[in-house]
C-alpha positions as CSV (number, residue, x, y, z in Angstrom):
1,M,96.5,128.8,88.4
2,R,93.4,126.8,87.4
3,W,94.6,123.4,88.4
4,P,92.5,122.8,91.5
5,R,89.3,123.9,89.8
6,S,90.0,122.0,86.6
7,L,91.1,118.8,88.5
8,E,87.8,118.8,90.4
9,E,85.6,119.7,87.4
10,V,87.1,116.9,85.3
11,Q,86.6,114.3,88.1
12,F,83.1,115.2,88.8
13,T,82.2,115.6,85.1
14,V,83.5,112.1,84.1
15,V,82.7,110.6,87.5
16,E,86.1,108.9,87.8
17,G,89.6,109.7,89.0
18,P,92.0,109.5,91.9
19,C,89.9,111.6,94.3
20,I,86.7,109.7,93.7
21,T,88.6,106.4,94.0
22,A,90.3,107.5,97.3
23,A,86.9,108.5,98.8
24,A,85.3,105.2,97.7
25,S,88.1,102.9,98.8
26,G,89.4,104.7,101.9
27,E,92.9,104.3,100.6
28,P,95.4,106.9,99.3
29,V,95.7,106.9,95.5
30,Y,98.9,108.0,93.7
31,L,98.8,108.7,89.9
32,T,102.4,109.2,88.9
33,D,102.5,107.3,85.6
34,W,99.9,108.4,83.0
35,D,99.9,105.2,81.1
36,P,98.4,103.0,83.8
37,G,96.4,106.0,84.9
38,A,94.9,106.2,81.4
39,R,93.9,102.6,81.6
40,R,92.4,102.9,85.1
41,W,90.6,106.2,84.5
42,S,90.5,106.7,80.7
43,L,88.0,109.6,80.6
44,F,89.7,111.4,83.5
45,A,93.2,111.1,82.2
46,S,92.2,112.2,78.7
47,A,90.2,115.2,79.9
48,L,92.8,116.3,82.5
49,R,95.8,116.0,80.1
50,E,93.8,118.2,77.6
51,R,93.0,120.9,80.2
52,C,96.2,120.8,82.3
53,P,99.0,119.2,80.3
54,D,101.7,120.3,82.8
55,I,100.2,118.2,85.6
56,A,102.6,115.3,86.0
57,A,101.1,113.6,89.1
58,V,97.9,113.6,91.2
59,H,97.7,112.3,94.7
60,A,94.4,111.7,96.5
61,F,93.9,111.1,100.2
62,P,90.7,109.9,102.0
63,L,89.5,112.2,104.8
64,W,88.4,110.0,107.7
65,A,86.0,110.9,110.5
66,G,85.7,108.0,113.0
67,D,84.9,104.9,111.0
68,G,83.8,106.6,107.8
69,V,85.3,108.5,104.9
70,L,83.9,112.0,104.6
71,G,85.5,112.6,101.2
72,S,89.0,113.1,99.9
73,L,91.7,115.7,99.2
74,D,93.7,115.7,96.1
75,M,96.9,117.4,95.2
76,A,98.4,118.0,91.8
77,S,102.1,118.4,91.0
78,T,104.3,119.1,88.0
79,A,106.9,116.8,89.6
80,P,106.7,113.5,87.8
81,K,107.1,110.0,89.2
82,H,108.6,109.1,92.5
83,G,109.0,111.5,95.4
84,S,106.1,113.8,94.7
85,W,103.7,111.3,96.5
86,H,106.0,111.4,99.5
87,I,105.9,115.2,99.8
88,S,102.1,115.2,99.3
89,R,101.7,112.5,102.0
90,M,103.8,114.5,104.4
91,V,101.7,117.7,103.8
92,V,98.4,115.9,104.3
93,T,99.7,114.1,107.5
94,K,100.9,117.5,108.9
95,I,97.5,119.1,108.2
96,F,95.2,116.2,109.2
97,G,97.4,114.2,111.6
98,T,96.9,110.9,109.8
99,I,95.7,109.5,106.6
């Protein structure tokens, strides 16, 4: 499975995407609908769909340390639309305690 590497490579190459936005804003970002996603991050959406067409959703969570964001964690899923964000949020909350 090349998703994690491809997801990160695309975001850092085009310098946009859910993970970068989550780190910059300090808020979780849920990409579950590719049409608005393509409008928000056109380079990211186009490049990721080309490299990983089976990814249906991307969820990014900021990683806080005290008052600052250290970075972010993103998760990709083949499950489209609603519900996949809820599972991702539960996993991140279990691992890190809070988001």
